[in-house]
LUMNUPA-541020 format. One line per field, with one value per residue: residue number from 1; residue in three letters; chain; y, z, x of N, C-alpha, C, O in turn. Coordinates in nm, 3 decimals. Atoms other than C-alpha are relative to their C-alpha. Example, Ala and Ser with C-alpha at 12.3 -4.5 7.8 and 13.67 -1.06 7.14 Angstrom:
2
n [1/2]
res [ALA/SER]
chain [A/A]
n.py [-0.119/-0.119]
n.pz [0.000/-0.006]
n.px [0.089/-0.082]
ca.py [-0.450/-0.106]
ca.pz [0.780/0.714]
ca.px [1.230/1.367]
c.py [0.120/0.109]
c.pz [0.000/0.073]
c.px [0.090/-0.077]
o.py [0.118/0.220]
o.pz [0.066/0.090]
o.px [0.194/-0.026]
***
This chain:
75
n [1/2/3/4/5/6/7/8/9/10/11/12/13/14/15/16/17/18/19/20/21/22/23/24/25/26/27/28/29/30/31/32/33/34/35/36/37/38/39/40/41/42/43/44/45/46/47/48/49/50/51/52/53/54/55/56/57/58/59/60/61/62/63/64/65/66/67/68/69/70/71/72/73/74/75]
res [MET/GLY/GLY/ALA/LEU/ARG/GLN/ILE/GLU/ARG/GLN/LEU/PRO/SER/LEU/SER/ARG/ASP/GLU/GLN/LEU/LEU/LEU/LEU/GLU/ARG/LEU/ALA/ARG/SER/LEU/ARG/ALA/GLN/SER/SER/ILE/PRO/ALA/MET/GLY/SER/ASP/LEU/GLU/GLU/MET/ALA/ALA/ASP/PRO/ALA/ILE/GLN/ARG/GLU/LEU/ARG/ASN/ILE/ASP/ARG/ASP/PHE/ALA/ALA/THR/GLU/LEU/ASP/GLY/LEU/GLU/ASP/ALA]
chain [A/A/A/A/A/A/A/A/A/A/A/A/A/A/A/A/A/A/A/A/A/A/A/A/A/A/A/A/A/A/A/A/A/A/A/A/A/A/A/A/A/A/A/A/A/A/A/A/A/A/A/A/A/A/A/A/A/A/A/A/A/A/A/A/A/A/A/A/A/A/A/A/A/A/A]
n.py [-0.118/-0.123/-0.088/-0.088/0.081/0.021/-0.126/-0.017/0.097/-0.045/-0.119/0.029/-0.006/-0.138/-0.069/0.018/0.088/-0.078/-0.012/0.131/0.018/-0.090/0.062/0.116/-0.048/-0.051/0.117/0.065/-0.088/0.008/0.131/0.001/-0.085/0.073/0.128/0.007/0.054/-0.111/-0.014/0.072/-0.093/-0.010/0.127/-0.004/-0.096/0.066/0.099/-0.071/-0.056/0.111/0.026/0.136/-0.003/-0.078/0.087/0.103/-0.064/-0.022/0.131/0.035/-0.088/0.049/0.127/-0.022/-0.108/0.047/-0.003/-0.136/-0.009/0.090/-0.075/-0.032/-0.134/-0.008/-0.010]
n.pz [0.000/0.007/-0.116/0.005/-0.038/-0.146/-0.065/0.010/-0.089/-0.138/-0.025/0.018/-0.122/-0.049/0.088/-0.032/0.095/0.123/0.069/0.057/0.117/0.104/0.051/0.078/0.124/0.085/0.052/0.100/0.116/0.061/0.064/0.119/0.102/0.055/0.053/0.141/0.006/0.008/-0.114/0.016/0.051/0.146/0.053/-0.007/0.100/0.130/0.013/0.013/0.135/0.096/0.054/-0.035/-0.141/-0.004/0.057/-0.100/-0.109/0.047/0.000/-0.140/-0.040/0.066/-0.063/-0.135/0.002/-0.061/-0.146/-0.046/-0.025/-0.111/-0.111/-0.103/0.013/-0.003/-0.137]
n.px [0.084/-0.076/0.001/0.118/0.116/-0.008/0.033/0.146/0.063/-0.018/0.081/0.142/0.081/0.016/0.095/0.142/0.071/0.020/-0.129/-0.030/0.087/-0.050/-0.122/0.043/0.060/-0.107/-0.073/0.083/0.002/-0.132/-0.012/0.087/-0.061/-0.114/0.046/0.035/0.135/0.095/0.091/0.125/0.099/-0.008/0.051/0.145/0.044/-0.015/0.107/0.127/0.008/-0.003/0.134/0.044/0.041/0.124/0.103/0.031/0.073/0.136/0.066/0.029/0.111/0.121/0.037/0.052/0.098/0.125/-0.010/0.023/0.142/0.033/0.056/-0.099/-0.058/-0.146/-0.052]
ca.py [0.000/0.346/0.609/0.836/0.555/0.476/0.842/0.859/0.541/0.683/1.004/0.840/0.794/1.167/1.263/1.320/1.093/1.371/1.419/1.044/1.037/1.336/1.162/0.845/1.040/1.215/0.883/0.731/1.034/1.016/0.643/0.690/0.968/0.737/0.440/0.334/0.185/0.416/0.546/0.352/0.663/0.689/0.319/0.374/0.682/0.482/0.203/0.451/0.597/0.255/0.206/-0.169/-0.104/0.160/-0.086/-0.355/-0.113/-0.017/-0.388/-0.442/-0.138/-0.277/-0.622/-0.477/-0.207/-0.420/-0.426/-0.049/-0.106/-0.324/-0.043/-0.020/0.328/0.427/0.388]
ca.pz [0.000/-0.086/0.173/0.058/0.097/0.450/0.541/0.414/0.603/0.925/0.884/0.794/1.155/1.222/0.932/0.996/0.827/0.576/0.497/0.446/0.209/0.019/-0.014/-0.137/-0.394/-0.520/-0.551/-0.742/-0.973/-1.036/-1.114/-1.351/-1.532/-1.582/-1.688/-2.049/-1.965/-2.076/-1.807/-1.750/-1.821/-2.176/-2.230/-2.118/-2.338/-2.634/-2.564/-2.526/-2.868/-3.035/-3.268/-3.195/-2.820/-2.874/-3.090/-2.822/-2.552/-2.764/-2.808/-2.431/-2.371/-2.621/-2.459/-2.117/-2.226/-2.113/-1.757/-1.741/-1.729/-1.416/-1.187/-0.985/-0.924/-0.985/-0.668]
ca.px [0.000/0.123/0.201/-0.082/-0.335/-0.212/-0.240/-0.599/-0.690/-0.546/-0.747/-1.079/-1.197/-1.148/-1.379/-1.747/-2.000/-2.079/-1.711/-1.668/-1.967/-1.830/-1.493/-1.665/-1.869/-1.557/-1.376/-1.666/-1.686/-1.313/-1.328/-1.623/-1.438/-1.139/-1.350/-1.388/-1.728/-2.012/-2.242/-2.561/-2.768/-2.639/-2.714/-3.072/-3.107/-2.980/-3.228/-3.515/-3.435/-3.416/-3.716/-3.725/-3.745/-4.014/-4.213/-4.188/-4.304/-4.605/-4.686/-4.665/-4.890/-5.141/-5.134/-5.209/-5.455/-5.751/-5.621/-5.659/-6.035/-6.017/-6.134/-5.817/-5.680/-5.318/-5.114]
c.py [0.124/0.085/0.090/-0.076/-0.026/0.126/0.025/-0.095/0.041/0.118/-0.025/0.008/0.143/0.081/-0.026/-0.093/0.073/0.014/-0.132/-0.026/0.087/-0.059/-0.120/0.043/0.053/-0.112/-0.067/0.084/-0.007/-0.131/-0.007/0.081/-0.071/-0.127/0.009/-0.057/0.116/0.000/-0.070/0.092/0.010/-0.130/0.001/0.098/-0.061/-0.102/0.068/0.056/-0.107/-0.030/-0.140/-0.007/0.074/-0.084/-0.107/0.058/0.030/-0.131/-0.042/0.086/-0.050/-0.129/0.020/0.110/-0.041/0.005/0.140/0.021/-0.082/0.074/0.035/0.137/-0.010/0.018/0.126]
c.pz [0.000/0.124/0.005/0.044/0.150/0.075/-0.003/0.096/0.146/0.033/-0.013/0.129/0.052/-0.087/0.047/-0.104/-0.133/-0.079/-0.064/-0.125/-0.116/-0.065/-0.089/-0.134/-0.095/-0.059/-0.112/-0.128/-0.077/-0.075/-0.125/-0.113/-0.068/-0.072/-0.149/-0.020/-0.005/0.120/-0.030/-0.059/-0.151/-0.065/-0.003/-0.102/-0.139/-0.023/-0.023/-0.140/-0.108/-0.049/0.034/0.144/0.012/-0.051/0.102/0.118/-0.039/-0.002/0.143/0.050/-0.057/0.068/0.136/0.008/0.069/0.152/0.055/0.033/0.121/0.123/0.110/-0.029/-0.004/0.143/0.017]
c.px [0.089/-0.015/-0.122/-0.124/0.000/-0.040/-0.151/-0.071/0.013/-0.092/-0.150/-0.082/-0.022/-0.097/-0.143/-0.062/-0.020/0.129/0.040/-0.084/0.047/0.125/-0.035/-0.060/0.107/0.084/-0.077/-0.003/0.132/0.018/-0.086/0.062/0.116/-0.040/-0.030/-0.140/-0.099/-0.094/-0.132/-0.107/0.003/-0.047/-0.152/-0.057/0.006/-0.110/-0.135/-0.020/-0.005/-0.142/-0.052/-0.048/-0.133/-0.118/-0.042/-0.079/-0.144/-0.080/-0.039/-0.116/-0.131/-0.049/-0.065/-0.105/-0.130/0.004/-0.022/-0.148/-0.045/-0.054/0.097/0.059/0.152/0.044/0.080]
o.py [0.129/0.070/0.114/-0.022/-0.016/0.119/0.067/-0.054/0.020/0.131/0.058/0.070/0.168/0.192/-0.134/-0.122/0.014/0.005/-0.134/-0.080/0.044/-0.055/-0.137/-0.017/0.029/-0.105/-0.100/0.029/-0.010/-0.134/-0.063/0.042/-0.047/-0.186/0.113/-0.066/0.203/-0.104/-0.077/0.048/0.013/-0.126/-0.042/0.071/-0.041/-0.111/0.024/0.069/-0.076/-0.061/-0.157/-0.073/0.030/-0.081/-0.135/-0.006/0.015/-0.133/-0.094/0.034/-0.052/-0.146/-0.058/0.148/0.040/0.023/0.156/0.118/-0.104/0.010/0.104/0.171/-0.106/0.092/0.152]
o.pz [0.068/0.201/0.112/0.117/0.213/0.176/0.097/0.165/0.224/0.147/0.031/0.129/0.123/-0.049/0.094/-0.208/-0.239/-0.202/-0.174/-0.223/-0.231/-0.187/-0.196/-0.238/-0.215/-0.175/-0.217/-0.238/-0.200/-0.186/-0.227/-0.229/-0.186/-0.145/-0.198/-0.132/0.082/0.178/-0.145/-0.139/-0.214/-0.174/-0.100/-0.164/-0.220/-0.132/-0.105/-0.186/-0.225/0.032/0.057/0.174/0.083/0.006/0.118/0.168/0.042/0.033/0.165/0.116/0.012/0.091/0.175/0.117/0.136/0.215/0.175/0.101/0.140/0.222/0.205/-0.145/0.046/0.220/0.126]
o.px [0.191/-0.110/-0.177/-0.208/-0.105/-0.110/-0.210/-0.163/-0.079/-0.137/-0.230/-0.188/-0.120/-0.135/-0.175/-0.003/0.000/0.128/0.096/-0.034/0.046/0.141/0.023/-0.031/0.101/0.126/-0.021/0.009/0.134/0.071/-0.043/0.054/0.144/0.040/-0.075/-0.188/-0.093/-0.124/-0.175/-0.189/-0.102/-0.104/-0.214/-0.160/-0.084/-0.167/-0.214/-0.133/-0.028/-0.229/-0.172/-0.147/-0.223/-0.227/-0.161/-0.171/-0.235/-0.197/-0.148/-0.206/-0.233/-0.169/-0.152/-0.147/-0.193/-0.100/-0.046/-0.183/-0.164/-0.089/0.060/0.086/0.210/-0.018/0.132]
***
């Protein structure tokens, strides 16, 4: 383990819970920025724009349209 990592580990207990969460969020953001894996959000946006996915969702809506008449209210 590097010296910087040991120093951070020694100082962790002295950080408040909020400071530890902030550090964790910054680490996660830094790792995501360095990652070659695309963000999940962009994957979902790509799927939502896909005509085949849109067609399948319309088919599912059509298949379940009759259940909308069952008298149950939206939760």
